C-alpha positions, -999 to 999 in steps of 0.1 A, spaced: -276 -138 -113 -241 -143 -124 -229 -154 -155 -213 -187 -143 -238 -193 -115 -239 -231 -108 -214 -241 -136 -182 -262 -133 -151 -246 -143 -118 -266 -147 -88 -245 -148 -55 -262 -158 -24 -244 -154 -24 -223 -124 11 -222 -107 14 -191 -87 -4 -157 -82 11 -141 -112 -3 -169 -135 -27 -161 -163 -46 -190 -151 -50 -175 -117 -65 -143 -130 -88 -162 -150 -96 -186 -119 -105 -154 -100 -128 -138 -124 -147 -169 -130 -152 -177 -94 -164 -139 -89 -191 -148 -115 -200 -177 -97 -185 -206 -111 -176 -238 -91 -138 -241 -95 -118 -270 -102 -80 -268 -101 -54 -290 -116 -17 -293 -106 12 -311 -120 28 -327 -89 28 -324 -51 52 -294 -51 31 -276 -76 -2 -285 -56 15 -270 -24 22 -237 -43 -15 -237 -54 -30 -245 -19 -14 -211 -8 -36 -193 -32 -71 -206 -27 -77 -187 5 -84 -158 -16 -115 -175 -34 -149 -174 -16 -154 -211 -19 -126 -237 -16 -122 -254 -49 -121 -291 -61 -83 -299 -66 -64 -330 -80 -32 -339 -94 -31 -340 -133 4 -344 -152 -10 -338 -186 19 -360 -201 5 -391 -186 -29 -401 -201 -38 -421 -171 -36 -390 -149 -57 -372 -173 -82 -400 -173 -84 -401 -135 -85 -364 -130 -116 -361 -149 -130 -393 -137 -126 -375 -101 -144 -343 -114 -172 -363 -127 -177 -383 -95 -178 -350 -76 -200 -327 -99 -214 -350 -125 -202 -327 -154 -181 -300 -167 -193 -265 -182 -160 -250 -189 -123 -259 -193 -92 -235 -193 -60 -249 -210 -33 -226 -197 -5 -250 -200 28 -244 -217 65 -256 -212 97 -256 -230 132 -263 -221 150 -230 -210 179 -238 -236 154 -239 -265 141 -204 -256 169 -186 -270 200 -187 -294 192 -197 -332 160 -214 -338 180 -240 -363 196 -254 -333 164 -268 -317 167 -302 -304 142 -329 -313 138 -335 -274 130 -301 -269 107 -297 -298 87 -329 -288 84 -317 -251 71 -284 -263 46 -298 -284 35 -324 -260 28 -301 -232 18 -270 -249 -2 -282 -278 -11 -319 -276 -24 -317 -241 -53 -295 -254 -63 -325 -276 -61 -351 -248 -78 -330 -221 -106 -322 -245 -111 -357 -255 -112 -364 -216 -138 -336 -208 -160 -339 -237 -182 -366 -224 -187 -347 -192 -196 -315 -213 -221 -329 -237 -255 -314 -232 -243 -284 -209 -233 -260 -238 -197 -268 -227 -167 -243 -238 -132 -248 -239 -106 -221 -238 -70 -223 -243 -40 -195 -240 -17 -186 -270 8 -157 -279 14 -135 -310 46 -155 -314 24 -183 -330 17 -156 -359 49 -139 -363 85 -143 -351 94 -132 -317 130 -133 -308 137 -157 -281 103 -176 -283 116 -199 -307 99 -235 -300 74 -222 -282 60 -200 -309 59 -234 -331 42 -250 -303 15 -222 -298 9 -222 -336 -1 -258 -334 -22 -251 -303 -40 -226 -323 -47 -251 -354 -56 -277 -325 -82 -252 -316 -98 -248 -350 -97 -286 -354 -112 -294 -320 -141 -267 -326 -149 -287 -357 -147 -319 -343 -165 -311 -310 -192 -286 -323 -217 -313 -332 -217 -322 -294 -226 -287 -285 -188 -280 -271 -172 -247 -283 -133 -245 -284 -115 -210 -286 -80 -193 -278 -71 -162 -263 -39 -145 -275 -28 -126 -247 -1 -99 -246 29 -102 -228 24 -102 -192 52 -105 -165 45 -141 -153 71 -163 -136 70 -186 -170 73 -156 -194 103 -146 -176 120 -173 -191 118 -157 -224 147 -138 -232 137 -101 -241 105 -100 -220 112 -65 -205 119 -53 -240 85 -67 -251 66 -51 -223 83 -16 -229 75 -18 -268 39 -26 -260 37 1 -235 51 25 -260 35 17 -291 2 -3 -286 -30 15 -295 -38 17 -259 -3 27 -248 -1 2 -219 2 -35 -213 -29 -58 -203 -34 -76 -169 -44 -108 -158 -78 -97 -149 -84 -85 -184 -75 -118 -199 -99 -134 -172 -127 -113 -183 -121 -124 -220 -122 -159 -208 -153 -153 -190 -169 -140 -224 -157 -170 -242 -168 -196 -216 -203 -180 -210 -235 -178 -227 -224 -144 -239 -203 -161 -267 -229 -189 -277 -223 -186 -313 -184 -180 -312 -161 -211 -318 -127 -219 -335 -117 -183 -330 -83 -168 -315 -93 -134 -297 -63 -111 -292 -60 -95 -257 -31 -74 -262 -40 -35 -260 -41 -38 -299 -3 -42 -303 -11 -73 -329 -27 -49 -354 5 -28 -360 30 -32 -387 64 -14 -387 
């Protein structure tokens, strides 16, 4: 019996085949999960639909712009109608204006700061709140995606680093809030991966080179490796783990100068 047989897994944030969320989707699907995918708008939905032929079973899909509370509510209402409940939720959502991902941090605009926080950090709270009633009594688990720039200054990451720091703090507070309902909340801090969104961060090629040269494993990590870590956190294997950030970064985060 596979780890996720019969379990319903909602993955939010698949954009294309390079997405970390897509790597997680494939691992969870291979482990037997029933897959639910959200997409921001029709254009993004068309892109996701091109990928699902690689899955053994056609997933349930619906629109959900997390900046709109009514869409969040409607999305999870649809999932409940289709499946009755949710066992696992993956939050792989982040956005910042391109102009905020470079230059001097002191020039960050309020509009850019607010948008990055809303999409990248606050949305974890809103989707967890909507999903929680569907997860009670099912040993539910929520996992979000963060990055080392939440802990240390990474040149060019700027406002997204602050948003990821808020995301990690949200993870801990949600773990405490939802724990009495039997719901666990954790984060994965993945090393740099050449996703389309990551390519918007100036200096990404340099980050990848540094990890390959200096990380204890002397290589970068893959989507599949992040997916396997998500499988651990979302399955019964991690039944006693909550409020934690698991680093999947070839060990680069343990190094000093």
